[in-house]
LUMVEXVEX-229915 format. One record per residue: residue in one letter; z, x, y of N, C-alpha, C in turn. Coordinates in steps of 0.05 Angstrom, whole numbers, plus 5000, padded with zeros to 4 digits. Atoms other than C-alpha are relative to their C-alpha. Layout:
<mipas>
aZXYZXYZXY
...
</mipas>
This chain:
<mipas>
m499550225018688030178557497849795002
k502150195001682729698535501049725009
k499350274991682729008566500649834976
g499350195021686328508522501450144976
a498649865022689529048477502949924998
q497250085005696128848446501750254999
m498449764998701229378467502949974991
h497250055005707729048448500449874972
e499450145025711228708390498649735000
s501350275003708628038364501249815020
a499050204982709327438410502449864988
e497750135013714127138359502550175004
k497749824997718627748362501050005029
q499350004972718527748438501449745008
r498750254995720527018439502850004988
q497349975013726327178391501950155019
d498349844982728827678443501349835022
i498950174978729927118494501149744990
a499150255011732226568447502949945008
g497250034992739626688461501549794984
e498750215017741826258402503050025000
g497150015001749126048406501350085026
i498949924974749926298478498849815021
p501050214983749225698525498450105024
d501449904977747426088588497450144993
m502449865008742426528551497949804989
e501850205010739425918516498549875023
a501250134977738125588583498050195014
m501849814987735126228613497650064982
g502249955018731026348550498049775000
a501950234999728125648554498350015025
q501649974975726025788626497950224997
m501949785004722726438605497749914981
a502050095019719226108546498049805013
a501750194987716425578593498350135023
g501449864979713826108642497150064992
p502849935006706526318648499750234979
d500549805020704126698586497650165009
c502249854986699927238621500650305001
d499749724995698627968631500250065030
e499849984971698227868707500449735012
i499350254987701027318751497449875011
p502550134990695226818764500149985031
g500250024971693026878837501450225015
a498549784986697427488853498050215010
k501749804988694328008898501650255005
g498749754995695828738912500350164975
a499749815023697529328867501749874979
f498450105023700029138798502650144999
g497349885000707529248797501250015028
s498950014973708329148872501549735003
p498650264996712828588901498049775002
a502050224997706428188915498749944974
n501350045026704028268843501850114978
p498049895019710128348798499049994971
i500749975028709528538724501449784984
p498750215016710727938677501450124976
v498649915023716128078625501949784991
n498250205011720927688580502950085004
g497249954994727627778615500850295003
p499049724997732028388625499450184976
i500849845024730728618553497150075002
g502849944997723328578569499550225020
e500249794980724229008631500750274987
r499149755013727929528590498050104980
k501949925021723029528532497350095013
y502549924986716929568580500350285011
l499649744987719830158618500450224979
a499649805021721830508553497350094989
k502749935011714430508533498150115020
l501849914979711630718600499850315000
r500549724999708431408605498450075024
g501549914976705931798665497550164992
q502549865005699532208672500450254984
t499549765017702832808639501049934973
g499150095026704932388580503149984998
q497050015000712332398600501049715003
a498650254997717031808593501249995028
v498850024974720431538655503049954998
m497350074996727631508678500049775020
f500250234983729330858713502849875005
h497750164994734630418745499149765017
r500750244985734629728777501250015028
k499049994972735029738853501149745010
g499050264992736128988859498049784996
s501750235003733228298859499149895027
n501150114975728927948911498249774993
f501950225005723527428918497250095006
s502949944996715927458916498549745004
a501750234995710726978942498349934976
a501750055023707227048875501249824979
v498550165020712626688834502349855013
p497850164988717926158847502850104992
t497449905010723426548810500550285010
p499449734990727127188829498550224985
v501349765012723927868816502050235001
d498349765001727228538799498450255007
t501349754993725329208830501550244988
f498949765013726329858791498950245014
e501049744992725830568814499650174975
a500649845025722631038763498850275008
v501249744997720831768758499550124973
c500649865026717432158702502050224995
m497949815007722032628665499350295006
d500749734990718133228691500050015030
g499750004971719533028763497649905015
t502450094987712632738777500049695001
q500650294999710232028795502649845005
w497750154992716331768831499049745012
t501250254992715131028841502149774999
e498550255003718030318848498249794987
l501550205014715929758802501649745001
t498750264998717429018810499149834976
f500550175024718028538751500749715005
s499350295001717827788743501049954972
p498850025027722627668684499949734987
y499950275011721326928672497449934985
h502550045016715726968620500750034971
p499449995029715326888544499450274987
r500749755012712527588533499650215022
r500549784982711228268565497050045005
s502749954993704828438601499050244984
n501349785014699928888563498750195019
r501149824979697729198629502050215008
a498349804989700429838657499250045030
p500649954972700930008732498050245001
e501949784996695630478759501450274998
g498949735003696831198738502050024977
f498150005022701130998678498649874975
t501050135025699930788605502549894985
l498050115017703930398554499650114971
t500349925027705330688485499949764982
p500250245018703230208429502449984982
t497850065019708229888382499750174975
d500149845025710030308321499049814978
p501250185021705530008266501749994975
k498450015024710630188212502349805002
t497750184996716429798242499349735013
g500850244986712729298285501949925023
t498150064978718229358338499850215022
d499949824977719129668406502950095004
p497349914995725130098425501349865023
v498550114977730429788469501450225015
e498649774988733530468483497950165015
g501649844983730030798542501750185017
h498549814983731931338592500649865027
g499350144976734530828641501849764995
t498150215001738730228657499149765017
t500550244983738329518685502149975022
f498049994978744129698731499050195022
f500649824977743830048799501650264996
v498749745001745330798797499950125027
f499949914972747731048864498650275004
n501249734997745831778855498050044978
f502149995020739431688815498150245006
p499450025028737332058773502350174990
q497949815008743032568774502349864986
a497750145013748332048755499249834976
l501050175022743931708702501350074973
p498949955027746832078641502649854994
e497550145004753831788650499649704997
t500750295003750831088659498949944972
l501250045027746931168594502250014979
r497849985019753231378557501649744999
g498750264999756330718580498449774990
d501850215009750230298566499749994970
f500449985029749230538495502250164987
e497749865012755530708457499150174976
g500549835024755631258405497650185003
e502249805002749731688384497649935018
p502350054983744131318420500450075030
g499449944972747531368488500350305005
e499649724998749532088477497350154999
r502649875003742432278455498349975025
l501550064976739131938515501150165024
a498849864978744132248563499350304999
r500649725003742932948535497150065007
e502949964994735332858541499649995030
v500250024971736132648614501250255013
e498749764989740833238628498150244997
a501949785004735633708598497749995019
a502250044981730233408642500950085028
l498949934974734633478704500350305004
a499649714998735934208689497350145001
k502649875002728534358677498249965024
a501950064978724934018735501649945025
r498950054973726133908809499649705006
f500350294994727533178828500849965029
q499650054972726733018901498549745007
r501250264993725432298923498050045023
p502049974978719032278965500749825024
e499650164976719132019036498849724996
p501250275003718031259040497249995012
k502850024991710731099045499649745016
m500550244984708630639101497649854989
p502250155010704130069079497550035018
s502549994985696830109099499449745014
q500750254987693529599144499149794980
k500950195021690229279083502449894985
e497750105015696929239046501749815017
l498550184982700328929107498649735002
e501550254999694728409112500349844975
e499650145025695528249038502749874998
m497350115001703028159045500349765019
l499950224981702227719107498549764990
g501650215011696927319071501449844979
q498550145021701827129016502449855010
l497750154989707126869063499349705003
p500650284997707726109062499549925029
r500750084973704525789122501149725006
k498950264993708025229159497849825012
k501950184989703924619175500849945029
p499450064972703324489250501349725003
t498650264996708023929273498549845021
t501350184981705223339309501949945023
p498250044977708023289380500749705003
</mipas>
């Protein structure tokens, strides 16, 4: 992807997604997102893009879903995903969300962390992935992806039933059938947890807040 390329819907459309008109709680959250940094990468963040130390900027939960729906692996496959939970990052003052994702052919099993308090979605993709551009005919991005913003205990095997609950009717049934076909075709085995390298540990420690020494 070329630097500076626009991969998502217009900024105006992305702001509409977080407006939350008529819903007080959503209006307040939307205002916080609209006031967040407008960026493709968190200013000053270090480490791999999409790691807890360098979360991906997006516009709320709908932004997380739309971003992941457009993500493609090295084989061109879409990803299945679910949200593992929320946490904090030294890169931003607001909570971040971590998702587990795997390509639909069983390759590139990974975790991606998002910072959801921004007015738009990042145009950058994590290393080894690409983002599909917005459909020029409609000018919109799909909200229906092969995943959920909820935690799925037996991921990805239990994902189809979650999708049927997330998207009622034909969209949920179609996505569930596509995931079931992928599960039947490829082998899905979660890789062993990767221990951070010395460099990664140093980067994480470097982002921890330092206490000023107290005067005796």
